[in-house]
LUMPAMAR-306109 format. One record per atom (N, C-alpha, C): residue in one letter; z, y, x; residue number from 1; chain. Coordinates in pm, 1 decimal. Last residue first. Layout:
('A'; (Z; Y; X); NUM; 'A');
...
***
This chain:
('D'; (2795.4; 59.8; -1487.9); 116; 'A');
('D'; (2720.2; 111.0; -1603.8); 116; 'A');
('D'; (2776.9; 242.0; -1653.8); 116; 'A');
('K'; (2757.6; -38.5; -1168.1); 115; 'A');
('K'; (2845.8; 39.6; -1254.6); 115; 'A');
('K'; (2762.3; 99.0; -1366.6); 115; 'A');
('K'; (2712.0; -353.7; -1033.4); 114; 'A');
('K'; (2649.1; -235.1; -1091.7); 114; 'A');
('K'; (2747.4; -166.4; -1183.9); 114; 'A');
('V'; (2820.2; -483.0; -738.4); 113; 'A');
('V'; (2856.4; -467.6; -879.8); 113; 'A');
('V'; (2795.2; -338.7; -931.8); 113; 'A');
('K'; (2763.8; -473.0; -470.2); 112; 'A');
('K'; (2675.0; -551.4; -556.4); 112; 'A');
('K'; (2702.4; -532.4; -704.7); 112; 'A');
('E'; (2958.5; -330.3; -342.9); 111; 'A');
('E'; (2819.9; -287.5; -321.8); 111; 'A');
('E'; (2723.1; -357.5; -417.3); 111; 'A');
('P'; (3196.4; -466.0; -392.4); 110; 'A');
('P'; (3166.4; -343.9; -468.3); 110; 'A');
('P'; (3022.6; -293.9; -453.3); 110; 'A');
('D'; (3237.8; -789.7; -439.4); 109; 'A');
('D'; (3171.3; -704.2; -341.8); 109; 'A');
('D'; (3128.7; -577.5; -415.9); 109; 'A');
('I'; (3536.7; -940.5; -535.6); 108; 'A');
('I'; (3419.1; -866.0; -579.3); 108; 'A');
('I'; (3366.5; -782.1; -462.3); 108; 'A');
('K'; (3640.7; -1272.1; -438.3); 107; 'A');
('K'; (3659.4; -1128.0; -451.5); 107; 'A');
('K'; (3527.1; -1065.8; -494.2); 107; 'A');
('Y'; (3823.5; -1581.4; -464.7); 106; 'A');
('Y'; (3701.1; -1502.5; -468.1); 106; 'A');
('Y'; (3737.9; -1354.9; -470.6); 106; 'A');
('M'; (3961.5; -1885.1; -342.4); 105; 'A');
('M'; (3977.8; -1747.1; -386.4); 105; 'A');
('M'; (3843.6; -1675.2; -374.5); 105; 'A');
('M'; (4042.7; -2212.6; -421.5); 104; 'A');
('M'; (3942.9; -2122.2; -366.0); 104; 'A');
('M'; (3961.7; -1984.4; -427.7); 104; 'A');
('K'; (4360.1; -2345.9; -357.8); 103; 'A');
('K'; (4266.8; -2293.9; -458.2); 103; 'A');
('K'; (4170.7; -2198.3; -389.9); 103; 'A');
('N'; (4563.5; -2417.0; -183.6); 102; 'A');
('N'; (4464.6; -2518.0; -218.1); 102; 'A');
('N'; (4371.0; -2474.9; -331.5); 102; 'A');
('S'; (4687.1; -2172.4; -127.2); 101; 'A');
('S'; (4757.5; -2273.5; -207.2); 101; 'A');
('S'; (4659.8; -2375.8; -264.4); 101; 'A');
('K'; (4373.3; -2041.3; -82.5); 100; 'A');
('K'; (4515.4; -2008.9; -81.3); 100; 'A');
('K'; (4582.6; -2107.4; -175.4); 100; 'A');
('K'; (4060.6; -2039.1; 92.2); 99; 'A');
('K'; (4159.7; -2103.7; 5.5); 99; 'A');
('K'; (4298.9; -2048.1; 27.1); 99; 'A');
('G'; (3802.2; -1780.5; 82.0); 98; 'A');
('G'; (3883.3; -1886.0; 142.0); 98; 'A');
('G'; (3987.5; -1938.9; 44.7); 98; 'A');
('V'; (3638.0; -1610.1; -47.8); 97; 'A');
('V'; (3714.3; -1553.2; 64.1); 97; 'A');
('V'; (3802.8; -1657.1; 131.5); 97; 'A');
('E'; (3316.1; -1591.6; -199.8); 96; 'A');
('E'; (3432.0; -1672.4; -160.6); 96; 'A');
('E'; (3503.6; -1603.3; -44.9); 96; 'A');
('V'; (3210.7; -1324.2; -415.8); 95; 'A');
('V'; (3202.4; -1398.1; -290.3); 95; 'A');
('V'; (3331.2; -1477.8; -266.3); 95; 'A');
('I'; (3013.0; -1163.7; -655.6); 94; 'A');
('I'; (3131.6; -1247.4; -632.8); 94; 'A');
('I'; (3110.8; -1328.7; -505.9); 94; 'A');
('G'; (2796.4; -1024.4; -751.2); 93; 'A');
('G'; (2882.9; -959.3; -652.8); 93; 'A');
('G'; (3010.7; -1035.5; -624.6); 93; 'A');
('A'; (2602.1; -1119.9; -918.3); 92; 'A');
('A'; (2732.3; -1086.6; -977.2); 92; 'A');
('A'; (2824.3; -1013.8; -879.6); 92; 'A');
('I'; (2371.3; -1132.3; -746.9); 91; 'A');
('I'; (2361.7; -1089.5; -886.6); 91; 'A');
('I'; (2495.5; -1043.5; -943.4); 91; 'A');
('Q'; (2448.2; -1204.1; -485.2); 90; 'A');
('Q'; (2344.3; -1103.4; -506.7); 90; 'A');
('Q'; (2346.1; -1047.0; -648.8); 90; 'A');
('H'; (2643.0; -1406.2; -533.3); 89; 'A');
('H'; (2676.2; -1283.3; -460.6); 89; 'A');
('H'; (2575.5; -1172.7; -490.5); 89; 'A');
('V'; (2493.0; -1594.3; -670.1); 88; 'A');
('V'; (2612.2; -1538.6; -733.8); 88; 'A');
('V'; (2652.8; -1408.2; -664.9); 88; 'A');
('M'; (2302.4; -1654.5; -470.4); 87; 'A');
('M'; (2259.5; -1593.8; -596.4); 87; 'A');
('M'; (2377.6; -1528.3; -669.0); 87; 'A');
('H'; (2473.3; -1768.6; -275.5); 86; 'A');
('H'; (2389.0; -1652.1; -243.7); 86; 'A');
('H'; (2348.5; -1578.6; -372.6); 86; 'A');
('K'; (2602.4; -1985.5; -415.6); 85; 'A');
('K'; (2678.0; -1871.9; -360.7); 85; 'A');
('K'; (2592.8; -1749.9; -328.9); 85; 'A');
('A'; (2565.9; -2210.4; -568.6); 84; 'A');
('A'; (2473.5; -2097.8; -588.5); 84; 'A');
('A'; (2530.7; -1970.7; -526.9); 84; 'A');
('N'; (2768.5; -2386.4; -503.2); 83; 'A');
('N'; (2629.7; -2430.4; -488.8); 83; 'A');
('N'; (2528.3; -2316.4; -499.4); 83; 'A');
('K'; (2998.6; -2232.3; -565.4); 82; 'A');
('K'; (2975.9; -2281.1; -428.8); 82; 'A');
('K'; (2828.0; -2316.9; -407.2); 82; 'A');
('I'; (2967.3; -2194.6; -840.4); 81; 'A');
('I'; (2971.0; -2078.3; -750.7); 81; 'A');
('I'; (2942.3; -2120.4; -606.9); 81; 'A');
('Y'; (2978.0; -2463.7; -926.2); 80; 'A');
('Y'; (2860.2; -2381.1; -952.9); 80; 'A');
('Y'; (2854.7; -2263.0; -855.9); 80; 'A');
('I'; (3237.9; -2530.1; -850.1); 79; 'A');
('I'; (3124.5; -2601.9; -790.4); 79; 'A');
('I'; (2996.3; -2521.0; -807.5); 79; 'A');
('G'; (3380.5; -2355.4; -1017.1); 78; 'A');
('G'; (3395.2; -2347.1; -872.3); 78; 'A');
('G'; (3280.6; -2414.4; -799.7); 78; 'A');
('L'; (3301.7; -2458.7; -1267.1); 77; 'A');
('L'; (3265.5; -2322.5; -1229.8); 77; 'A');
('L'; (3274.4; -2303.3; -1078.1); 77; 'A');
('K'; (3424.1; -2706.3; -1269.3); 76; 'A');
('K'; (3276.9; -2698.6; -1271.9); 76; 'A');
('K'; (3229.6; -2560.4; -1226.5); 76; 'A');
('R'; (3691.2; -2608.5; -1269.5); 75; 'A');
('R'; (3643.1; -2696.8; -1162.8); 75; 'A');
('R'; (3490.5; -2692.9; -1154.3); 75; 'A');
('S'; (3713.0; -2456.0; -1503.6); 74; 'A');
('S'; (3724.6; -2388.8; -1372.9); 74; 'A');
('S'; (3677.2; -2477.2; -1257.5); 74; 'A');
('N'; (3524.0; -2447.3; -1780.1); 73; 'A');
('N'; (3587.1; -2545.1; -1692.6); 73; 'A');
('N'; (3592.7; -2488.4; -1550.2); 73; 'A');
('K'; (3386.9; -2249.4; -1910.7); 72; 'A');
('K'; (3507.7; -2303.8; -1975.1); 72; 'A');
('K'; (3586.6; -2396.2; -1883.4); 72; 'A');
('L'; (3154.8; -2191.8; -1782.1); 71; 'A');
('L'; (3261.5; -2093.5; -1771.4); 71; 'A');
('L'; (3392.8; -2143.4; -1831.2); 71; 'A');
('M'; (3001.7; -2414.9; -1850.0); 70; 'A');
('M'; (3026.0; -2385.8; -1708.5); 70; 'A');
('M'; (3143.0; -2289.1; -1691.5); 70; 'A');
('V'; (2982.8; -2397.4; -2129.5); 69; 'A');
('V'; (3056.8; -2507.8; -2067.4); 69; 'A');
('V'; (3092.5; -2476.9; -1921.9); 69; 'A');
('C'; (3015.8; -2143.2; -2338.2); 68; 'A');
('C'; (2946.5; -2173.6; -2212.5); 68; 'A');
('C'; (3029.6; -2275.0; -2134.4); 68; 'A');
('E'; (3154.7; -2056.4; -2556.4); 67; 'A');
('E'; (3089.0; -2187.5; -2565.5); 67; 'A');
('E'; (3012.2; -2225.5; -2439.3); 67; 'A');
('T'; (3246.4; -1803.2; -2489.4); 66; 'A');
('T'; (3344.4; -1909.2; -2518.2); 66; 'A');
('T'; (3282.3; -2048.5; -2525.4); 66; 'A');
('F'; (3080.4; -1584.2; -2450.4); 65; 'A');
('F'; (3087.2; -1684.4; -2343.8); 65; 'A');
('F'; (3181.6; -1801.2; -2373.6); 65; 'A');
('E'; (3097.4; -1411.6; -2661.2); 64; 'A');
('E'; (2962.8; -1446.4; -2615.6); 64; 'A');
('E'; (2962.9; -1553.7; -2507.1); 64; 'A');
('P'; (3378.2; -1369.5; -2694.3); 63; 'A');
('P'; (3304.3; -1458.9; -2783.4); 63; 'A');
('P'; (3165.9; -1499.3; -2733.9); 63; 'A');
('H'; (3612.9; -1375.2; -2458.5); 62; 'A');
('H'; (3487.4; -1305.0; -2486.1); 62; 'A');
('H'; (3394.9; -1397.1; -2565.3); 62; 'A');
('T'; (3825.0; -1525.4; -2383.9); 61; 'A');
('T'; (3853.1; -1410.3; -2469.9); 61; 'A');
('T'; (3728.4; -1328.6; -2503.3); 61; 'A');
('E'; (3729.0; -1715.2; -2211.4); 60; 'A');
('E'; (3787.3; -1761.4; -2337.4); 60; 'A');
('E'; (3812.3; -1646.7; -2434.8); 60; 'A');
('A'; (3665.0; -1565.5; -1986.2); 59; 'A');
('A'; (3556.4; -1613.4; -2072.8); 59; 'A');
('A'; (3608.7; -1659.1; -2209.1); 59; 'A');
('W'; (3921.9; -1529.2; -1869.2); 58; 'A');
('W'; (3846.4; -1414.7; -1919.7); 58; 'A');
('W'; (3740.3; -1460.1; -2020.3); 58; 'A');
('T'; (3971.9; -1793.9; -1793.1); 57; 'A');
('T'; (4061.0; -1726.9; -1887.5); 57; 'A');
('T'; (3991.5; -1606.8; -1950.1); 57; 'A');
('T'; (3764.0; -1826.7; -1606.9); 56; 'A');
('T'; (3771.6; -1911.7; -1725.2); 56; 'A');
('T'; (3858.4; -1847.6; -1833.5); 56; 'A');
('I'; (3842.5; -1641.3; -1414.5); 55; 'A');
('I'; (3714.1; -1624.0; -1482.7); 55; 'A');
('I'; (3714.2; -1703.8; -1612.8); 55; 'A');
('A'; (4080.7; -1754.7; -1331.5); 54; 'A');
('A'; (4082.6; -1619.1; -1387.1); 54; 'A');
('A'; (3953.8; -1591.2; -1464.6); 54; 'A');
('N'; (3988.1; -1994.6; -1222.3); 53; 'A');
('N'; (4067.1; -1998.8; -1344.9); 53; 'A');
('N'; (4076.6; -1860.7; -1410.3); 53; 'A');
('A'; (3877.5; -1917.6; -986.4); 52; 'A');
('A'; (3785.0; -1955.2; -1093.9); 52; 'A');
('A'; (3859.4; -1960.1; -1226.5); 52; 'A');
('T'; (4087.0; -1638.5; -879.0); 51; 'A');
('T'; (4043.7; -1778.6; -877.5); 51; 'A');
('T'; (3940.4; -1801.2; -987.8); 51; 'A');
('F'; (4081.3; -1334.8; -678.7); 50; 'A');
('F'; (4104.0; -1409.6; -802.9); 50; 'A');
('F'; (4052.1; -1552.7; -785.3); 50; 'A');
('E'; (4151.4; -1019.5; -519.4); 49; 'A');
('E'; (4122.8; -1162.8; -515.2); 49; 'A');
('E'; (4159.9; -1231.5; -645.8); 49; 'A');
('N'; (4226.2; -751.7; -575.7); 48; 'A');
('N'; (4087.4; -783.7; -544.2); 48; 'A');
('N'; (4056.3; -933.6; -550.7); 48; 'A');
('Q'; (4402.9; -578.4; -818.9); 47; 'A');
('Q'; (4407.3; -691.1; -725.5); 47; 'A');
('Q'; (4264.1; -735.9; -699.9); 47; 'A');
('K'; (4355.5; -405.2; -1013.4); 46; 'A');
('K'; (4402.0; -346.6; -887.5); 46; 'A');
('K'; (4404.4; -452.2; -776.8); 46; 'A');
('S'; (4091.1; -418.4; -1251.2); 45; 'A');
('S'; (4193.9; -484.1; -1171.2); 45; 'A');
('S'; (4228.3; -407.0; -1044.9); 45; 'A');
('K'; (3880.0; -282.5; -1385.3); 44; 'A');
('K'; (4017.6; -279.3; -1435.6); 44; 'A');
('K'; (4124.0; -329.3; -1340.0); 44; 'A');
('A'; (3629.7; -300.0; -1260.6); 43; 'A');
('A'; (3665.8; -175.2; -1327.8); 43; 'A');
('A'; (3815.1; -165.6; -1359.7); 43; 'A');
('Y'; (3624.1; -562.4; -1171.7); 42; 'A');
('Y'; (3617.8; -454.1; -1073.7); 42; 'A');
('Y'; (3664.3; -321.6; -1135.0); 42; 'A');
('Y'; (3626.0; -698.6; -1416.5); 41; 'A');
('Y'; (3735.3; -717.0; -1320.8); 41; 'A');
('Y'; (3740.2; -601.5; -1221.5); 41; 'A');
('A'; (3381.8; -615.7; -1531.1); 40; 'A');
('A'; (3509.1; -589.5; -1599.0); 40; 'A');
('A'; (3625.9; -596.7; -1501.1); 40; 'A');
('R'; (3196.9; -708.3; -1338.0); 39; 'A');
('R'; (3200.3; -567.0; -1378.4); 39; 'A');
('R'; (3335.7; -531.1; -1439.3); 39; 'A');
('A'; (3260.1; -982.5; -1334.1); 38; 'A');
('A'; (3273.0; -901.4; -1212.5); 38; 'A');
('A'; (3280.7; -752.4; -1246.0); 38; 'A');
('F'; (3196.8; -1061.5; -1597.8); 37; 'A');
('F'; (3333.9; -1071.7; -1547.6); 37; 'A');
('F'; (3353.7; -978.6; -1428.4); 37; 'A');
('E'; (2919.5; -1020.5; -1594.8); 36; 'A');
('E'; (3003.5; -941.8; -1686.1); 36; 'A');
('E'; (3149.3; -943.6; -1640.9); 36; 'A');
('Q'; (2849.6; -1212.2; -1400.2); 35; 'A');
('Q'; (2814.5; -1071.8; -1380.6); 35; 'A');
('Q'; (2901.5; -981.7; -1468.9); 35; 'A');
('L'; (2936.0; -1444.6; -1522.2); 34; 'A');
('L'; (2995.4; -1403.8; -1394.8); 34; 'A');
('L'; (2968.0; -1256.3; -1367.2); 34; 'A');
('G'; (2761.6; -1447.2; -1743.9); 33; 'A');
('G'; (2906.3; -1435.5; -1762.1); 33; 'A');
('G'; (2976.2; -1390.2; -1635.4); 33; 'A');
('E'; (2519.7; -1486.0; -1610.3); 32; 'A');
('E'; (2538.2; -1365.2; -1692.5); 32; 'A');
('E'; (2687.2; -1340.1; -1716.0); 32; 'A');
('L'; (2571.0; -1737.2; -1508.9); 31; 'A');
('L'; (2553.0; -1625.3; -1416.5); 31; 'A');
('L'; (2568.3; -1491.4; -1489.4); 31; 'A');
('A'; (2578.8; -1885.0; -1747.6); 30; 'A');
('A'; (2696.3; -1879.6; -1659.8); 30; 'A');
('A'; (2687.3; -1759.9; -1564.9); 30; 'A');
('W'; (2316.4; -1846.4; -1845.5); 29; 'A');
('W'; (2432.4; -1804.1; -1922.4); 29; 'A');
('W'; (2556.9; -1789.5; -1835.1); 29; 'A');
('D'; (2034.8; -1732.1; -1725.8); 28; 'A');
('D'; (2139.3; -1824.2; -1681.6); 28; 'A');
('D'; (2270.5; -1775.4; -1742.8); 28; 'A');
('N'; (1862.0; -1530.4; -1789.5); 27; 'A');
('N'; (1826.4; -1665.6; -1832.1); 27; 'A');
('N'; (1927.0; -1771.5; -1788.8); 27; 'A');
('S'; (1955.5; -1300.1; -1678.8); 26; 'A');
('S'; (1938.1; -1300.8; -1823.7); 26; 'A');
('S'; (1902.0; -1439.2; -1877.2); 26; 'A');
('A'; (1951.2; -1366.8; -1407.5); 25; 'A');
('A'; (2079.4; -1346.6; -1475.4); 25; 'A');
('A'; (2063.7; -1353.9; -1626.4); 25; 'A');
('V'; (1672.0; -1370.6; -1358.7); 24; 'A');
('V'; (1752.7; -1491.3; -1342.0); 24; 'A');
('V'; (1882.8; -1479.1; -1420.2); 24; 'A');
('T'; (1609.5; -1099.6; -1406.7); 23; 'A');
('T'; (1546.6; -1206.1; -1485.5); 23; 'A');
('T'; (1628.0; -1334.3; -1478.4); 23; 'A');
('A'; (1762.5; -972.1; -1209.8); 22; 'A');
('A'; (1785.0; -940.5; -1351.1); 22; 'A');
('A'; (1727.2; -1048.8; -1441.0); 22; 'A');
('A'; (1645.1; -1080.1; -977.7); 21; 'A');
('A'; (1787.0; -1102.8; -1007.0); 21; 'A');
('A'; (1816.6; -1077.5; -1154.2); 21; 'A');
('V'; (1387.0; -972.7; -995.8); 20; 'A');
('V'; (1406.2; -1118.0; -999.9); 20; 'A');
('V'; (1550.3; -1150.4; -1037.2); 20; 'A');
('D'; (1447.4; -699.7; -967.7); 19; 'A');
('D'; (1381.5; -748.2; -1088.7); 19; 'A');
('D'; (1399.8; -898.6; -1104.6); 19; 'A');
('G'; (1559.5; -697.0; -708.5); 18; 'A');
('G'; (1637.7; -654.5; -824.1); 18; 'A');
('G'; (1579.6; -704.7; -954.4); 18; 'A');
('E'; (1339.0; -778.0; -557.9); 17; 'A');
('E'; (1461.1; -858.5; -556.9); 17; 'A');
('E'; (1548.5; -824.4; -677.5); 17; 'A');
('L'; (1164.2; -561.0; -610.0); 16; 'A');
('L'; (1129.0; -696.6; -652.7); 16; 'A');
('L'; (1252.0; -787.0; -658.4); 16; 'A');
('K'; (1310.4; -353.5; -487.6); 15; 'A');
('K'; (1277.7; -346.8; -631.2); 15; 'A');
('K'; (1244.7; -485.4; -683.5); 15; 'A');
('A'; (1311.6; -436.2; -221.9); 14; 'A');
('A'; (1438.7; -422.2; -294.2); 14; 'A');
('A'; (1415.8; -419.9; -444.3); 14; 'A');
('P'; (1029.1; -430.4; -162.2); 13; 'A');
('P'; (1107.4; -554.4; -155.6); 13; 'A');
('P'; (1240.3; -547.3; -233.9); 13; 'A');
('I'; (962.9; -142.6; -215.8); 12; 'A');
('I'; (907.6; -254.4; -293.4); 12; 'A');
('I'; (990.9; -382.7; -281.9); 12; 'A');
('W'; (1041.7; 62.4; -51.2); 11; 'A');
('W'; (1125.1; 33.7; -167.2); 11; 'A');
('W'; (1082.5; -93.1; -240.8); 11; 'A');
('D'; (843.5; 109.2; 138.6); 10; 'A');
('D'; (969.9; 49.4; 182.1); 10; 'A');
('D'; (1057.7; 3.6; 65.4); 10; 'A');
('D'; (600.9; 233.3; 107.9); 9; 'A');
('D'; (621.7; 108.8; 35.5); 9; 'A');
('D'; (752.7; 38.5; 74.1); 9; 'A');
('N'; (462.0; 548.7; 68.9); 8; 'A');
('N'; (573.4; 474.9; 127.5); 8; 'A');
('N'; (599.9; 348.8; 43.9); 8; 'A');
('I'; (100.7; 568.9; 65.6); 7; 'A');
('I'; (233.8; 592.1; 6.9); 7; 'A');
('I'; (338.1; 505.6; 76.7); 7; 'A');
('G'; (-170.8; 533.4; 115.1); 6; 'A');
('G'; (-98.7; 635.6; 188.9); 6; 'A');
('G'; (38.2; 668.4; 129.7); 6; 'A');
('F'; (-321.2; 331.7; 10.9); 5; 'A');
('F'; (-293.7; 447.1; -74.5); 5; 'A');
('F'; (-220.9; 560.6; -3.3); 5; 'A');
('V'; (-361.2; 160.2; 237.2); 4; 'A');
('V'; (-464.7; 182.2; 136.5); 4; 'A');
('V'; (-443.5; 312.7; 60.4); 4; 'A');
('E'; (-126.8; 164.6; 392.4); 3; 'A');
('E'; (-255.6; 188.2; 455.7); 3; 'A');
('E'; (-362.7; 226.1; 353.7); 3; 'A');
('K'; (71.9; 117.1; 197.5); 2; 'A');
('K'; (80.9; 234.4; 285.6); 2; 'A');
('K'; (-56.5; 268.6; 344.4); 2; 'A');
('A'; (0.0; -119.2; 83.3); 1; 'A');
('A'; (0.0; 0.0; 0.0); 1; 'A');
('A'; (0.0; 125.1; 87.4); 1; 'A');
***
């Protein structure tokens, strides 16, 4: 684009990644829930670290996610987050920080959480 049209094309890869992430999130119920949880948690919580159980508890109180099997079971959710860690980080802003008391802990990456 730069050579043909003489315009700056540095923004294209980031735009495409953002568009792909939005499409994936809107078609993956669990990922959509993680994204909503991250926004809500980041906006309200003073504590940065949380467990998969915190996400499960949150999902139980949000009617749009109460039937999402992945979000209802903290063990399955932990496996999902581990297996899709790059996508979960890019779309929801949730990252693993290690284990405490034999439970995997997560935190929100503020750079990835979109503020509406």
